N, C-alpha and C positions, 0 to 999 in steps of 0.2 A: 650459647647461640640463640638468637631471637627466634621465637617459635612462629613459623609460617608467616613472615611479615607481609609479603606481597599478597598472598591469597586472602589473608585475614583482612587486610586493608581494603582489598577489592570487594570482599563480602560485606564489610561494614558500609562501604560506599553504596552498594546496591541496596542494602537495607535502609539507609537514609533516604535514597531516592524513592524507594518503594513507599516508605512512610509518608514522604512529602506528596507523592502522587495520590496516595489514599486520602490525605487531607484535602487535596484539590478536588478529588472525586466527590467527597462528602459536601464540600462547599458548593461545587457546581450543581449537585443534586438539589440542595436547598434553594439555590438561586433559580433553578429550573422550576421547582415547585412554586416558588413565588411568582415566576413569570406566568405559569399556568393560572394562578389565582388572579393575576392582573388581567388576563384574557377574560376570565369570568366577571371580574369587576367592571371591565370596559363594556361587556355585553349587558350587564345589569344597568350601568349608567345609561347606555343607549336605550334600553327598554324603558327605563324610568322617564327619560326625556320624551319619548314617544307618548307614554301614558299621560304625562302632565300636559303636553300640548293638546292631546286629544281631549283631556278633561276641560281645558279652557274652551276649546271649540264646542264640545258637547254641552257645556254649561250655557254657552250663548244660544245654542239651538234649543235647549230646554227652556230657557227664559222666553224665547220667541214662541215656543209651543204653548207654554202656560198662559202668557198674556193674550195670545190670539184665542185660546180656548175660553179664557175668562171673559173677553170681550164678546165672544159669540154666544156664550151660555149664561153669563152672569153668575156662575157658580163660584162662591168665595173660596172654595177649596183650592182652586187653581191660583188665586191671588196669594193665598198663604204659601202654596208651593213656590211661587215666584219669589216671594220675600225670603223663603228659607234657602233657596238656591243662592241668592245674593249674599245672605248671611254666612253660608258655608264658604263661599268663594272668598269673602272678605275676612274670614277668620273670626266672625262673631259667634257663629254656632259651631258645634262639634262636627267634624268631618266623618261621614259614615265610612265604615271599613269597606275596602274594595270599591271605592266610589268611582274609580275609573271604568268599572264594568257597568253593564246596564243597571240603572237604579230607578229613575223616575218612571220608566215604562212599566215597572213592577209595582208602583204605588197605585192601587186601584181605588174604587169608591169607598172601601172600608178604611182608607187612609193608614193602613198598616205598613210600616217600613220593612223592606226585605232584609236589611242587615243592621246590626247594632252600630252605634256611633263610636267614634274613637277620639283622636286628639283634636284640639282646637288650634288650627293653623291656617293663616291666609295662603291662598294658592301661590302668590308671588314669593312668599317666604319659603314655601316648600320647594319652589323652583330654585331659589338661591341655595338651599341646602343640598340640592342635587349636584351642584357644581357647574352650573352653566357659566359660560364666559360673559364678560360685561356686555359685549355686542349682542349676544343672544338674549340676555336679560332686558336690554333696551328694546329689542323687538317684542318681547313678551309684554313689557310695560306699555308699549305703544298699542298692542292688541288689547290689553286690559283697559286702557283709556278709551279706545274706540268701543269696547264692549260696555263700559260704564255709560258712554254717551248714548249707545243704543238702548240701554236699560232706562235712561231718563226719558227717552221718547216713549218707551213702553209704559213707564209710570204715568206719563201725561195721558196716554190713551186710556189707562185704567181710571184716572181721575175724571175723564169725560163721562164714563159710565156712572161713577159714583155721584158726581155733582150735576148730572143732566137728567134728574128725575122728572122735571117738568116736561121735557121733550126727549124721553129715553131713547126712542127709536132713532131719532135724528142724531143724538149723541153717539149712539152705538155705531151707526153708519160712518160717522166722522172718525170714530176710533178705529174702525176696521180699515178705513181708507188710510189713516195715518200709519197703520201697521203693514200696509201693502204698497205705499207710494214709492216714488223714485228716491226720495230722501232716505227712507228706511232701508231700501235695498243698497243704496250707496254706503250708508253707514255700516250695514251688515258686511258688505264687501271690504270696507276699510278694516274690519276685524280680521278677515281671512287673509288679506295681503301680508301683513307682518307675520301672521302665523305660518303662511307658506314660506316666507323668507327664513323664519326661525327653523322650520322643518328642514329646509335645504342646508342651513348652516350646521345644525346639530347632527344631521345625517352625515355630512362630510366630516365633521370633527370626530364624532363617535366612531364612524367607520375607520378613520385614520388611527384613532386610539386602539381599536381592535386589531387592525392590521399591524400596527407597531408592536403591540403586545404579542401577537402571534409570531411576528418576525423575531422578536427577542427570545420568545420561547423556543423557536426553531434553532436559533443560534446556540442557545444554552443546551438544547438537546444534542446538537452536533458536538459541542464541547464535552458534554457528559459522556457521549459515546466514545469520543476520542480518549478521554481519560480512562474510561472503562477498558478499552482495548489496550492502552498503555499499561494499565495496572495488571492486566492478565499477562502481558508480555514481561513485565517486571517480576511478577511472582514466579513465572516459569524460569526466567534468568536467575532469580534468587535461589530457586530450587536447584538449578544446575550448579550454581556457584557453591551452594552448601554441600552438594554431593562431591564436587571437586575438592572442597576444603577438607571434608571428612575422609574421602577416599572410599566411602561406602555409604550405606543408608544409616539413619539415626538408630534404627533398631539393631543394625549390625554392630555399631559402636557400643551400644548399651549391652548387648550380649557379650562382647569381648570384655568389657569392663567388669561385668558381673562374673564372668569365668575367672578372670585374674583375681578379683576380690575374693572369690571362693578358694583361692590357693592353687589354681591350675596354672603353673608357669611353664609346664613342659610342652603343652600343645602349641605349635607355631600358629601365628596369625597370618592368614593369606593376604598378601598385598599385591594388587593388580599391577601390571606393567604400566609405567607412567605415573603411578601414585606414590612415588618415593617421598615427595614433599607434602604429605597429607597427615591428618590426625591419626589415621589407622597405622601409618608407617611409624609415626613417633611412638605410638603405643607398643608396636612390635619391638622397636629399639629399647623401650623401657622394660618390656618383658624379658628381653635377652639379658639386660643388665641385672634385673632382679633375679633371673635364674642363676647367673654367675655368683651374685652375692649369696643366694640361698645355698648354692653348692659349697662355697667357701665356708659359710656358717656351719653347714653340716660336717665338713671336714674338721673344722676346729672343734666342734662339739664331740666328734668321734675321738679325736686326740685327747681331749679333756677327759672324756669318759675312760680312755685307756690309762691315762696318768692316774686318775682317781682309783682305778681298779688296781694298778701296780702299787700305789701307796697303801691301799687297804690291805693287800696281800703282805707287804713288808711289815706293816704294823701288826698284823695278826701273828706273823712269825716271831717277831721280837717279844710280843706280849706273851706268847706261849713259853718262852724261856723262863719267865718269872712265875708263871702260873702253874707249871708242872713241878712235881717233887724233885728236889735237888740231889744229884749224885755227888757232886763235888765242885769246889771252886778253887781255882789256882791263880796266883798272881805271877805273872811273868815279867822278867826284867832282862835287859840286854847287858851282858858282860863282855869282857875282852875276848873270851874264847867262844862266845855264842850266847844263845838264850839260856836262861836259868829259870826253872820252874820251882816255885815254893808252894807246896800244898798248905792250905789254910784250914780247911775243915772238910769233914766228910759227913754226908747225911745219908741215912738209909731209909 
C-alpha cells in the first residue's frame, strides 16, 4: 500500500510553494533595498546639480566682485584672485575642496586659502560627469559662453587700469563705468537667464527622478509586505499540513519512535479520531505487527528451549546406562513361542 499518498503530495506541494514564496520575498527585499538606494542617488544627483549651478553663478559673481574691487583699489591681489577663479573654472588650476561653499569671502588680506585644493577639472566637465541631459548641458554651455564674454569685458576694464598710467584717474573712471554700464548688466543678465532655465529643467527632472524612485520603492515595499504576509500564511499552512500528516507533533513522533526503538512494543500508541491515515497511525500498525512477531518469536523460542531440555534429559538418561556399573546384559530374540532371553555376562 502506498504510504499516505495524498497527504504527502499535498505537504510537498505546500513546501515547494513556501520555498518559492521565500525566494520571491528575498528577491523583493533586495529590489526594495536597491529602490531605496535609487532614491538616495536621485537626491544626491539633485543636490549636486544645484551645487554646480550655484558654483557657476557664484563664480560669475566672484569675478565681478574681484574686478570691481581691483579697479576701485588697484590692489593686484584681487586681479590674481580673478585670474585664479577663471583658471579653476576652466580646469587649469586645481579645484579647492568644498568649493561650492563660501570660499573667496574667507580669503582675507593674508591671502591664506580656507581649504586645501583637490582635483583639476573644468566646471563643464564636472557637470557632464554628474549626468545632466544634453539640453541641460546646452543651457550650461550657453551660460558659460556668456560668463566668458563678461570676463572679457572685465579683463578689458583691468587693462585700462594697467595701461592708463599717464591718466590713471580717467582710465579708472572709464573702467568703473565699463563695469556698471548697460552692456555689462545685459551681459550679466544673459548669464543668469540660461542658468534660470537650467535650474527649472534640472529641478523638474531631478524631482521627477526622485518621485519615480520613491514610487518604485513604495510599490516594492507593498510587494514585499504582500510576500511577507503570504509567507507567514504559507508557514502556518505548512505547519498545519505537517501536523495532519504526522497526526501529532514532531516531538510526539520522536518520542514514540524512541520508545519502540527501546523495545517497548506493549504500550499502545494513542491515535486521535480522524488521524487514521497519518504517520502516527502507521507507526501504531507497525507496532502491532511487531508485537505479534515478537510474541510468535517468544513462543517458538520457548518450544525450542523445551525441546532442548527434553533432548538433554533423554541424553543424560541413556548416558547413565553406560556410565554406571553393569549388573548384566541380555540379548533377546523372538521365537515361535515368544521372546527368548540369553544371558551373556554378569558383572558384579
